[in-house]
N, C-alpha and C positions, 0 to 999 in steps of 0.2 A: 827631854824635848830636843828636837832637831834643829840646830841653827841654820839660817839661810845660807846657801852657797851660790856663788855667781859664775864660777868657771869650771872647766873640766878637771883641772888640777885639784881644785878644792874638793870636787865630788869624788875624785878617785882616792884622796886621802881619807875622806869621810867614809866611803864604802868599805875601805879596808879596816875601819875601826869597828868591830863588832860590839865592843863594850858600849859604843854609842848607838849603833844602829838597832841592836836587839831590843833594849828597853823601849825604843820608840815603836818598833813593830808590835811588841807586846801591848803597849799602851793603845795603839790603833786597834788591835784586835779586841781589846776590852770594850772600846767605844763602839765597835761593830757587833758586839754581843757574842764574841768568839772566845770568851774567857775559858781557860782550862784546856784549850785545844793545843796539841803539840805544835811547835814552831821549829821549822828546819830551813836553814839557809842554803840556797843553791850556790855552788862554788863559781860558776861561770857567769858572764855577762857583766856589762858595765854599770848597770843599776842594781840596787839591792832588791832581791826577790826571794820570797819565803814560801815554803809549802806550809799550809795551815791545816792540821789534821791530815787526813788522806786524800781529801777531795777538793781543796781550795788552794789557790795561789794568790799571794799578795805582793803587788809590785809597787815600788815607790819611785817618784820622779821629783827632782828638784825644780825650783821655780823656773829656771831657764829652759827646762824641757816641759813646760806646761802644754805647749802645743802638741808634743808627742804624746802626753798622757791623755789629752782629750781625743786625739786622733785615734789611738789604740782602742779606747773605750767605744768610740763611735763605730769603727770598723768591726770590732767584735760583735756589737749589737746588730749590725747590718748583715753579718755573715752567718750568724747563729742558725744552724740547721739547713743551710743552702748549699753546701759543698758535698762531694762524695765522701770526703773525710771530715770528721768532727773538728771544730774549732772551739777554743775556750768559750764558755758562756759567761757573759758579763753579769756579775752579781751586784757590785756597787762601785761607784767612783765619785770622788769629791776632793775638795782641798782638805789638807790635814793641818799643818802648822807652818808658819814662816814660808809660805809659798810652795811647801811640798804638797804634792798630790798623790793619790793612790788609785789603783785599779785592783779590785777584788774579782777574781775569775775562777772558773772551775779548772780543776787539774786534769789534764789528759792522761790516760793510763799508759803504762809501758815506759820504755826508756828511749833515749835519743837514737835515731837510726845510725848516726855516726859511730855510736858505741856498739851497736848490734851488727853492722855491716859485715865484719869479718867472720862472723859466726853463721852467716847465711849461705846456703848452697847457691850455685850459679843460677839454678831455676828460680829460687826465691828471690834472688837479686833482680832477675829479669822481671818477675811479677811486680816487685816493688817500684821498679822503674816505670812500668805501665801504669800502676795505680797513682803514682805521684804526678805523672804527666796528665792523667785524666783529671786530677784535681786542679792543676794549674790551668788547664783549659776551661774548666768550669769557673774558676775564679775570674779569668780574663773575659768570660762571656757574661758576667754578671752586670746588672745596671749600676753604674757608679754615680749617676746623677744625684742621688740623695746625699752624697758625701762631698760634693764639690765645694761646700762652704768651709771644710776643715782639711780635706785631702787635696793636695796640689801636685805639681805646680799648675798655675792657671793657664800657662802657655807652655807647651812642651819644647817648641823650637827656642824660645827664649831661655828656658832652662839649660838646654844644651849649649847655647852660646855663652852663658854664664859659666858653666863647667868647663868649657874649652878655654875660656879667657884665663882661668885660674889653674889650669891643669899642671903647668910647670911648677908653680908654687906648691900645690898640693903634693905632687909626687916628690919634690925636693924635701919637703917636711917629713914625708914618710920614709925618707932614706934611700929613694931610688938613685943609683950611681950610674956612671958610665960603664959601658957604652949605651945603656938603655935610655937614660934621661934625654939625651940629645936627639933620639930617634922619635920621641913621642910626637912633637909638633908635626913633623913631616908625615908620619904614619896617619894622624888624625886628618891632615889635609888631604890625604889620598883616598879617604873612605867617604863615600857619599851617603851619609845618613838620610833617611826619608824626611822631607820637609813636611809632609802630611802623612798621616797614618791613622788607622783605626785605633783609637785610644782605649786603654783598659785599666781596671784596677790592678795594681802591681803589688806583690808582696815585697820585692826588691832584694830580699835576702833569703830566697828559696834554696835551702841547703839541708843536708842530712841532719844537721844539728837542730833544725826547727821542725823536723818530722819525727813522730813517735811511733813506736812499734811494740806490740805486746808479744814477747817470744813464746808465751804460754797459749796463745790463741791462734794457732795456725800461722804464726809469724806474719801477721798482717798489719799494715799500717793502722795506727789508731788516731792520728790527728796531725794538724798543722797548727803551729803557734807563732808568736812574736810579730804582731802586725803594727808595732810602734813606728816603723820607717815606711809604712805603706805610701804609695804614690799613685797618681794617674798618668799614664804615659804609654809609650810604645811597648807592646808585649815582648819585643826582642830584648828589652832591658833586662827582663826576668831571665831570659834564656842565657845571658852572660853568667848570672849566678848559677844556673843549672849546670852549665858546662864546667864551671870551676869547683862547684861544691857537691853536686849530686852525681853526675857521671864522671867527673874528675879525669878529663882528657882520655876517656875510653871511647873511641869512635864508634864501636858497635852499640854501646849503651846510649850514646847521644843520638844516634840514628833511630834506635828504638824509642827513645823519649819523644822525638819529633813525630814519629809515626803514630804513637799513642795519643799525642796531643792533637793530631789531625792536620799536619801541615808539612810541606817540604822543608828540608834543612835550611836554616839561615846561612848567609854568607859568613864564613869564619872571620873575615876582616871586620864586618859590622859588629860581630859580638865582641871581638877584642877591643874595638873602639869604645863600645859601651862599657866594657870592663874598666877601661882606663878612665872613662868619664864618670864612672859610678861615684856617688856621694862618698862612699866608704872605700874607694879603691885603695888597694895596698899591694902593689906589684912585688915588693920584696917577700911578702908573706906567701903570695901565690907561687913565686919562684922556689921558695923553700918547700912547698907542699906538693908540687905537681912535677911531672916529668920535665927535665931540662932539654932545651932545643940543641940541635946539633951545632948551631952557631947562634951567637947573641944578637939575633935579629927578630924584630917584631913581626914581620911577614911569616917567618918560619913559626914563631910562637903561635900566631893565630891559627895556622893549620894544625899544629900539634894539640892545642887545647880544645879548639872548637870545630875541628874537621870531623866528618863522618865517614870518610873513605880513606882507609889505609891498609 
């Protein structure tokens, strides 16, 4: 039986303990009538996630992430069959023990696009960029009103103000050092984020790691997953993730993504501002993964990572 956990540190320690997690997953599968099916643990992710047989995925959430569990289940139910790409189908969700909750969903075929990307031809990569952009556009065009009781924030401008107020603390905790850290307040002050905008249902972590592709079926995308951190807000917030994790500072691909989405390119400064204000912003990680600027300046970084003309 899983003990209750109340902090991220406790969760991380427990998630690493497969001798504790696996019997719980097996017990839960038994309760769900899935006895005898193979159980395989995914290596990545902050939460324990298991493949059950070949067609199902079981995801576990501690008590302090109850809202995330409920949110993911509701968003999955809302999205099923509505996007150009498949999303996981919700099969069951409920409380397990000691505040732990679960979501049982269908498993998307194929492997993560991040793993497959280097094996794709340039033409295939271009097609994938187009397909992913069309899917994000469809997500942003969906009616999100049925989700407003569980998916927030209730006020986008207030959310941005809260993020702005805590930005130095967040980036300091994440290990941002000089000369970057002291530039962040001034850069954010220089960027005029829209005070009103057409809101949309956001994925918030739209990245190659959350897109799947079947390399045996014409090398086409097979799905989009991980809606646990979904939000309702400015569509540009999702484009910050696209620039960082899908087109990865490639101006031609980013330009192609905007065109397939159906809009003119966003201001690079605005997208870097959203990247810095993102709930899970991690500038040191971005700097380790993406091209380095010619000088350690945020204005140069904005054009390098989010520009479409070079």
